[in-house]
C-alpha positions as CSV (number, residue, x, y, z in Angstrom):
1,M,9.5,-7.3,17.6
2,N,11.6,-4.3,15.9
3,I,9.2,-1.7,15.0
4,K,11.7,0.0,13.0
5,Y,12.5,-3.2,10.9
6,F,8.9,-3.5,10.1
7,L,8.5,0.1,9.0
8,N,11.6,0.0,6.7
9,N,10.9,-3.7,5.5
10,R,7.0,-3.3,4.8
11,L,6.7,0.2,3.7
12,W,9.8,0.5,1.7
13,R,11.8,-2.5,0.8
14,S,8.9,-4.9,0.6
15,N,6.2,-2.4,-0.6
16,S,3.5,-4.6,-2.0
17,S,2.9,-2.0,-4.9
18,L,6.2,-0.7,-5.7
19,V,8.4,-3.7,-5.1
20,Q,6.4,-6.9,-5.2
21,L,4.1,-5.4,-7.7
22,L,1.0,-7.3,-6.3
23,G,-2.7,-6.2,-6.6
24,L,-1.8,-3.6,-9.5
25,C,-5.4,-3.8,-10.8
26,P,-6.8,-1.4,-8.0
27,V,-3.8,0.7,-7.8
28,L,-4.1,1.6,-11.5
29,A,-8.0,1.6,-11.6
30,M,-8.7,3.8,-8.4
31,T,-5.7,6.3,-8.5
32,T,-7.4,8.8,-10.7
33,N,-8.3,10.6,-7.4
34,S,-6.4,10.9,-4.2
35,V,-9.7,10.5,-2.0
36,N,-10.5,7.1,-3.7
37,A,-6.8,5.9,-3.4
38,I,-7.1,6.8,0.4
39,G,-10.6,5.3,0.9
40,L,-9.5,1.8,-0.9
41,G,-6.1,2.0,0.9
42,I,-7.7,2.2,4.5
43,T,-10.3,-0.4,3.4
44,T,-7.7,-2.8,2.2
45,T,-5.5,-2.2,5.5
46,L,-8.5,-3.0,7.6
47,V,-9.1,-6.1,5.7
48,L,-5.4,-7.1,6.0
49,T,-5.0,-6.5,9.8
50,I,-8.2,-8.3,10.7
51,T,-7.6,-11.3,8.4
52,N,-4.0,-11.7,9.7
53,T,-5.0,-11.5,13.1
54,I,-7.9,-13.9,13.0
55,I,-5.9,-16.5,11.0
56,S,-3.0,-16.2,13.5
57,I,-5.3,-16.7,16.4
58,F,-6.7,-19.8,14.8
59,K,-3.6,-21.2,13.1
60,N,-3.4,-24.2,15.0
61,L,-7.0,-25.4,14.2
62,I,-6.7,-24.7,10.4
63,P,-5.9,-27.8,8.5
64,K,-2.7,-27.4,6.3
65,N,-4.4,-29.0,3.3
66,L,-7.6,-26.6,3.5
67,R,-5.8,-23.4,4.6
68,I,-6.5,-21.6,1.4
69,P,-10.3,-22.1,1.2
70,I,-10.5,-21.2,4.7
71,Y,-8.7,-18.1,4.0
72,M,-10.9,-17.1,1.5
73,M,-14.0,-17.7,3.7
74,I,-12.5,-15.5,6.3
75,I,-11.6,-12.6,3.9
76,S,-14.9,-12.6,2.2
77,S,-16.6,-12.5,5.5
78,I,-14.5,-9.6,6.5
79,V,-14.9,-7.8,3.1
80,T,-18.7,-8.2,3.3
81,C,-18.9,-6.7,6.7
82,I,-16.8,-3.6,5.8
83,E,-18.8,-3.3,2.7
84,M,-22.1,-3.1,4.6
85,L,-20.5,-0.6,6.8
86,L,-19.3,1.6,4.3
87,H,-22.9,1.2,2.5
88,A,-24.5,2.2,5.7
89,Y,-22.2,5.1,6.9
90,Q,-20.0,6.4,4.1
91,F,-22.5,6.0,1.0
92,N,-20.6,8.3,-1.2
93,L,-17.3,6.5,-0.6
94,Y,-18.9,3.3,-1.1
95,Q,-20.1,4.3,-4.6
96,S,-17.0,5.7,-5.7
97,L,-15.2,2.6,-4.9
98,G,-17.8,0.3,-6.3
99,I,-16.7,-3.3,-7.6
100,F,-13.4,-2.7,-6.0
101,I,-14.6,-3.2,-2.5
102,P,-15.7,-7.0,-3.1
103,L,-12.7,-7.4,-5.5
104,I,-10.6,-7.0,-2.1
105,V,-11.3,-10.8,-1.6
106,T,-9.2,-11.7,-4.7
107,N,-6.4,-9.5,-4.0
108,C,-3.3,-11.6,-3.8
109,I,-1.6,-9.3,-1.4
110,I,-4.1,-10.4,1.5
111,V,-4.0,-14.3,0.7
112,G,-0.2,-14.1,0.5
113,R,0.3,-12.3,3.7
114,A,-2.2,-14.8,5.3
115,D,-0.2,-17.7,4.0
116,L,3.3,-16.2,4.5
117,I,3.1,-14.5,7.8
118,A,-0.2,-14.9,9.7
119,Y,-0.2,-18.8,9.4
120,K,3.3,-19.1,10.6
121,S,3.9,-16.2,13.1
122,S,2.4,-14.6,16.4
123,I,-0.5,-12.7,16.8
124,I,1.3,-9.5,17.3
125,S,3.7,-9.9,14.3
126,S,0.6,-10.7,12.1
127,F,-1.5,-7.9,13.5
128,F,1.4,-5.4,12.7
129,D,2.2,-7.0,9.4
130,G,-1.2,-6.3,8.2
131,I,-0.9,-2.7,9.3
132,F,2.3,-1.9,7.8
133,I,1.8,-3.8,4.5
134,G,-1.5,-2.1,4.1
135,L,0.0,1.3,4.8
136,G,2.7,0.8,2.2
137,S,0.1,0.0,-0.2
138,T,-2.1,2.8,0.7
139,C,1.0,5.2,0.5
140,A,1.8,4.1,-3.0
141,M,-1.8,4.4,-4.0
142,F,-1.8,7.8,-2.5
143,I,1.3,9.1,-4.3
144,V,0.2,7.8,-7.7
145,A,-3.3,9.2,-7.5
146,S,-1.9,12.5,-6.3
147,I,0.3,12.9,-9.2
148,R,-2.5,11.8,-11.8
149,E,-5.1,14.1,-10.1
150,I,-2.9,17.0,-10.3
151,L,-1.7,16.3,-13.9
152,G,-4.9,15.2,-15.0
153,N,-7.5,17.7,-13.4
154,G,-5.4,20.3,-11.5
155,T,-6.9,19.3,-8.2
156,L,-5.9,17.5,-5.1
157,F,-8.3,15.9,-2.4
158,F,-11.3,16.6,-4.8
159,G,-14.3,14.7,-3.1
160,L,-12.8,14.9,0.4
161,N,-16.4,14.8,1.8
162,K,-16.6,11.3,0.7
163,I,-14.2,10.4,3.7
164,V,-15.0,13.4,6.0
165,S,-18.7,13.8,5.8
166,N,-18.8,17.0,7.9
167,I,-17.0,19.2,5.2
168,D,-18.4,20.8,2.1
169,S,-17.9,19.1,-1.3
170,S,-16.6,22.5,-2.6
171,I,-13.4,22.0,-0.3
172,F,-10.4,20.9,-2.2
173,I,-7.0,22.2,-3.4
174,T,-6.6,23.7,-7.1
175,L,-3.0,23.5,-8.1
176,L,-3.3,23.8,-12.1
177,D,-5.6,25.6,-14.3
178,K,-7.7,23.3,-16.7
179,K,-5.8,24.6,-19.7
180,Y,-2.5,23.2,-18.3
181,T,-3.7,19.9,-17.5
182,I,-2.5,16.6,-19.2
183,I,-5.8,14.5,-19.7
184,L,-3.6,11.4,-20.5
185,A,-2.7,11.3,-16.8
186,I,-6.1,10.1,-15.7
187,F,-6.5,7.5,-18.4
188,P,-5.1,3.9,-17.9
189,P,-1.8,4.5,-19.9
190,G,-1.2,7.5,-17.5
191,G,-1.5,5.1,-14.6
192,F,1.2,3.0,-15.9
193,F,3.4,5.9,-16.8
194,V,3.3,7.3,-13.4
195,L,3.6,4.3,-11.5
196,G,6.6,3.2,-13.6
197,F,8.3,6.5,-12.9
198,I,7.8,6.3,-9.1
199,I,9.0,2.7,-9.2
200,A,12.2,3.9,-11.2
201,F,12.7,6.9,-8.6
202,K,12.6,4.5,-5.8
203,N,15.2,2.1,-7.3
204,C,17.4,5.2,-7.9
205,I,17.2,6.0,-4.3
206,D,18.0,2.5,-3.2
207,L,20.9,2.1,-5.6
208,Y,22.2,5.5,-4.3
209,Y,22.1,4.5,-0.6
210,K,23.5,1.1,-1.7
211,K,26.5,2.6,-3.1
212,N,27.2,4.9,-0.3
213,K,26.9,2.0,2.0
214,I,29.6,0.0,-0.1
215,N,31.9,2.9,-0.1
216,N,31.5,3.5,3.6
217,S,32.4,-0.1,4.2
218,L,35.5,0.2,1.9
219,K,36.7,3.3,3.5
220,C,36.3,1.7,7.1
221,L,38.3,-1.4,5.7
222,C,41.1,0.9,4.4
223,T,41.1,2.8,7.4
224,N,41.3,-0.3,9.5
225,Q,44.1,-1.7,7.5
226,T,46.2,1.5,7.5
227,K,45.9,1.5,11.2
228,K,47.3,-1.9,11.6
229,I,50.3,-1.1,9.2
230,I,51.1,2.0,11.4
231,K,51.0,-0.2,14.6
232,K,53.4,-2.6,12.8
């Protein structure tokens, strides 16, 4: 298995939030704060990784015609366990994420990867697929949430004590004064605008590298043809 390929494909070229546009409900709803985005992203990554691994282990025992209901049973069981752990050990984060923890069960990313990868691939491939797809979604949510939090509240990592319970709740970064913030950024339309700009920026980067690759290929072709002519 090529780790570099996995990183490039799962985190960038097939990013679930920026390319496939799957599971956008939590991406837009929980990205008003960077800490909430990290918390939901880590939770989703755990569910993805554990689900993929379990389904890959028992794929030969899962009937093809009943695989979707079985996926849902496995996913709901894992989400329930993680929800109970959060309730017991990270109650503040549990309260912030609220209904979006049980809604992970209906996240189409998890069911899609289970059927597309875990049911057909090896345990190792399924395991790393869950990690990298989850990290890709987490990175996308974190970027959107950071921009919205900075523009809307002027802060970054506000409420970090929800994840790291040992630190004080007053520890966060202030980047903008309140009078310079844009309140629209933390409202639903702001989420759509920020996500749209990030997707457009990513597409511009992809287009730039694609053009460079084509130009380099043409240069190599011209150089080889010139060498052949000179030899003749």
